[in-house]
Residue, then its C-alpha position, 0 to 999 in steps of 0.5 A: m499500500e502506498l502512503t499518499i495524502v489521498t490515502v491519509l484523508v480517505a482513511f481518516a474519513g473512514v475512521f472518523l465515520i466509524c467512530f461517529m456511528k459508535g458514538a450515535f449508536g454504540g457500535g455494530f455499523s463499522i462496515v459503513g466506513i469500510p467502503l471509504l478504505s476500500i477506495v485506497m486499499d485492499p479490503v483485507v488491509a483495511g481489516g487489518l488497519l481497523a482491527p487494532m483501531f477498533i479497541a481504541m475507539d471502543l475504550f473512548a466510547l465507553r466514557y460515554w456508554k457507561p455501566s448504567t447503559w448495559s443490559r447485563p442480562d443480554l450480554v451474559l447470554l450473548l457473549p459466550g456466542l460471540v467468542t465461539g463465533i470469533g474463534l470458528g471465524f478465525l479457524a475457517f477464514r481461509f476456507l469460508d466462502h466469504r461471498a456466500i456469507a455476505i449474501v446470506m447475511a444480507s438476505v436475512t437482514l433484509i427480510f428482518v427489516g422488511l418485517w419491521f416495516v410491514g408491522g408499521g415500524k413500531v418499537t417491540s418489546r419481545q421477551r429475551s430468549t436464550p437460544q436466540a441470544m446465543a445464536a445471535g452471538f455466534a453469528s455476530g462473532v463469525t461475521t465480525m471476524v470474517a468481514h467486520a460486519g457483526g452488526p446485524p445478528l446482534a441488531m435483529y436480536l436487541l432491537p425487538l427487545g425494546l431496549t431503551k435508546e441508551v441500553y441499546a447503545g451501551t450494550t452494543s458498545l460493550f458487546f463489541t469492545v469485547g468482540n474487537a479486543i478478541k479478534a484484534v490479534p487473529w486480524l493481525l496474524l492474518v494480515k500482518p500489516g507493514t510500516d505504512v499501515w501502522t503509519l496510517m493508524a497512527l495518522c487516524l487516531p486523532a479522528i477517534p475522540t471528535g468522531v465518537w463525541l459528535g455521534w454521541r451528541l446526535h444520539g442525545i438529539l434524537d428520540q427513541r423512535q428516531i433512534y430505532r428507525a436510524c438503526y434499521g435504516l443503517l441495517v439496510v445500508t449494511a445489508l446492501k453493501l454485504l449483498w453487493d460484496g457477495i454478488s459482485g465477488y462471484l461475478a469478478 
């Protein structure tokens, strides 16, 4: 990867966007910034660049999403599946068909959002389910390890619970703090970033505090219904991006 001014500016913008999403929604929508990074570098290199940076982003975001915003009963059910999914994703990284995973996850996500839309776009209040939570945590672990796209499975479990906007954001923030800390080393082992990538990471660090803070300010302005509508809208964007990645991969 050639370290040019364009590369730095585009990477900085991508990191800023991801941080903004973490501040506004707690996490899970990191994939929205990856297309920007992919303009100036290989997507796998982008994954290696982001893996350690996610830890810095998460630690800063936890300044705002404090323990009072965590849904502990849900995290207890979700985290074991997350850890298992990341482990499987790492072991099978070189053998899984990333294109098929992307298409399946995109299709399931679009169906989920479609059902919510048909139901009138209401904030529901479903009871938590241990099997569903474990499945969501596992699916999120696999997809976050393979493609930094663990948001949809987690959102599909948490959104129907009708959590307050603060608890939803705080729970997703801690969930991905744990997941990103676990997957950082495997990603670095897989990608083995060079000096240019480490330099680019350092140059992008100033985007973290500003991005997270501005996102958190937006979260405070939006009400419960607006936050949930935004989350469902972002799920559509994420799903379409995954669908494009999967289909274009087969056409290439």
